[in-house]
N, C-alpha and C positions, 0 to 999 in steps of 0.2 A: 349909895349903899355899899358896904364892905363886901368884897368878893365872897368871903366865907358865908355871910348871911344870904347873899344872892344864890350861891351854890346850894345851900340847904333848902331854900325856897323852891328852886327849880327841880331838885331831885324828888320832891314829893310827886310831881307829875310823872317823871320817868319810872318811878317804882310803884305807881298806883295799882298796877295790875300784877305785881309780883306774887307768886305762890311758892310755898315751901312744902316739901314732903315731910310729914311728921316723923320723928325719929323712931317710932315703934312700927312703922310701915315698911314692908318689903318693897323693893323698887326694881322695876323692869323698864328698860327703854326700848322702844320699837321704832325702827327706821324703815322707810319705804322709798324705793326709787321713783323719781318723778318722770312720768312719760316714758317709762322703760320699755313698754310694748313697742312703741315706735322706734326707740333707740336700738333695741335688739333685733327686731324683725325687718325694719326698713333701712335704718341708717347703717348699722354694722352688719346686718344680714347674718346673724348667728344661726346655727342649725336649729331647726324646730323639731320637737318641742323642747329639747334640752341640748345644751352645748357645754362641753367640758371647759372651753375657754371662759365662758361666762361664769360657770361654777367656780372656777379658780379665782376669778376677779372678785367674786362675792366673799369667798373664804379669806382671801388676802385682806380685804377691807375689814372683815371682822377682826382679824389678827391686829391690824392697825388700831382699831378701837379699843381692844383689850390692853393695849399698851399706851393709851392716851392720857394717863394720869388718874383714871378712876380705878376703884377696886372692883373689877368685874370678874366674877368667878366662873361664868358660863356664857358662851355665845351660841346662838342657833341661827341658821339661815336656810331659807327655802325660797325658790323663785327669786324675786327682787326685794325680799324683806329680810330684816335682821332683828333679832331679839337679844337683849343683853341683860343678864341677871347680875345685880350689884350685891356686893357683900353687905350684910345688914348694918355694919358699922361704918360704911362709907359716908363721909360727910363733906365730900368735895363741893366747893361753892356753897357750903351751908345747906345743901340739898335744895337749892333754888332751881325751880323748874325751868325758868327762862335760860339760865346759864347751861344747864345740862342739855337741853334741847338744841340750843344754837351751837354749842361746842361739838357735840356728837355729829350733828348734821354737817357742820363745816368740815370736820375731820374725815367723815365718810366720803363726802363729795370730792374733797381734794385727793384723797388716796385713790379712789376709783377713777377719777378723771386722769390723773397722772399715769396710772397703769394702762388705761384704755387708749390714751392719746387724744381724747376729745372730751368736751365738757359734759358732765353728768352730775345730777344733783339728787340729794336725799332730803326728805323731811324727817322729823323725829318727834315722838310724843312720849311723855313719861306715863307709866302705868303703875300707880300705887296699889299694892295688894296687902290685905289685912293680916294674912297668916300663911304658913307654909303650905297648907292644903290648897289655897288659892294660887300660890306660886306653881305647884304641880299642875293644877287645872289649866293655868295659862299656857304652859308649854305643851301639855297634852292637846289643848285646843289648837295651837298653831301647827302641831304635827299632824293632827287629823285634817286640818285645812290643807296642808301640803298634800296629803294623800288624795283628797277630793280633787284638788286642782290638777294634780298629776294625771289622774285617770281621765279627767275631762280633756286635758291638753293632748294626751296621746290619742284619744278618740278623734278629737277635732282635727288634728294634723294628719291622721290617717285618712280621713275623709277628704281633706283639702288636697293631699298629694294624689288622690284619685281623680282630681279635677272638679270637685264640688266647690261651689262658691262659699264665701264666708257666711252668707245668710242661710243657705241650704244646710251647711254643716252644723251651724248653731241650732237651727230648727230640728235637725235630726236627733240631737242629743237632749233637747229640752224635756224636762220632767221624766227622763228615762232612769231606770234603776241601775244600781251598781252591777248587778248580774247581767243586765242587758249590755252595758258598756264593756264588761269583761268578755262577753261572748262576741261582741262586735270586733274587738281587737283579735280574739282568737281566730275568727273567720278570716282575718287578714294576715294570719301567720304570726301574731304577737301574743305571747303568753305574759300577761301583765305581772303575774307573780314572780316571773323570772327576770324582770327588769332590775337594773341596779337599785339598791336600797336608797341611795342618796336622791334619786329622782322621785321616789315615792314618799320618803319620810324626812327629807332634809338632812342637814349636817350639823354636828356639834363641834364646837371649838373650845378647848379648855387647856389649862396648864396641868402638867404632870411631871413627876420627878423621874429622871432617867439616870442610869449608871453611866459614868464617863471614866474612861481609863486615862490616868495621868502619870506623871513621874515626879517623885520627890527627890530633888537634888541633894538634900541633906542626908537622907538615909540611903540614897542610891537605889530606891525601890519603886516598883510600879504600884500605884495606889488607885483605888476606885472611889470616886466621889459622886455625890448626888448633884445633878443640875436640874433646874426648873426649865422645862421647855413647853412650848405651846404646840398642840397637835390638832389635826382635823380628823374627826371620827365620821367615816362614811357609812357605818353600819350601826346605827342607833337602835336600841331596843324599842319596843312598842308597848302600848297599853300601860298596865300597872308597873311593869318593869321599867318603863321610861320615866314614870312619875318618881319612882325610887331613885333612879339614875340622876335625875335633876336635883332632888332633895339632898343627895349625898354631897353635892358641892357646898351646900350650906352647912352641913354637919362637919365636913372636913375643915372648913374655914373657921 
């Protein structure tokens, strides 16, 4: 059998499970750290419940992904997860799910591992969304998840630092209301509302145009030019304002 015929015959099996995101669908990719609870609390012993060093590792990983060859207009990270919003016209790899997932997971794992100095891995899943409203829903959902997890984490570690066991601390918070948890922290000298916004609502990463001063040797004059830079936003809006904030990235692009 000729190789070209053999190659065509075998590729049917390799591509049998391939999926493609339809061109009229919005696309978000979500990455999660694998076994990061053990990595952060046992192996690396980052400060609980939040550590600036880990925060910066995550935001730097998002920056890497936003420059990995895809047209990503907005990145969001909270805890050990990352969400990336693609430009509607992005057609990298023909929007093949397998290629998007493996490339982003590989890039994130490599970037985070190199920065940390030990092996860490991410998985990735593609989230197709039918319209802009669902895009806003998705990011609002992840931000509200961040708020819930943050409140639970602060309560849990406040109890653990008082000497309570893992099981007792978990049981103490089970089925308790938000007001109960806020009061629990307040009684321990922690005003949850005054904690850093990034701990409660996560962080946004996006490109912006900034003014840069330069020098024109022809006219011998100082000139101001626009440069595109990537920034980390530690003070994201919430609620309806956050929905509009996210959708603006689609409108601008």
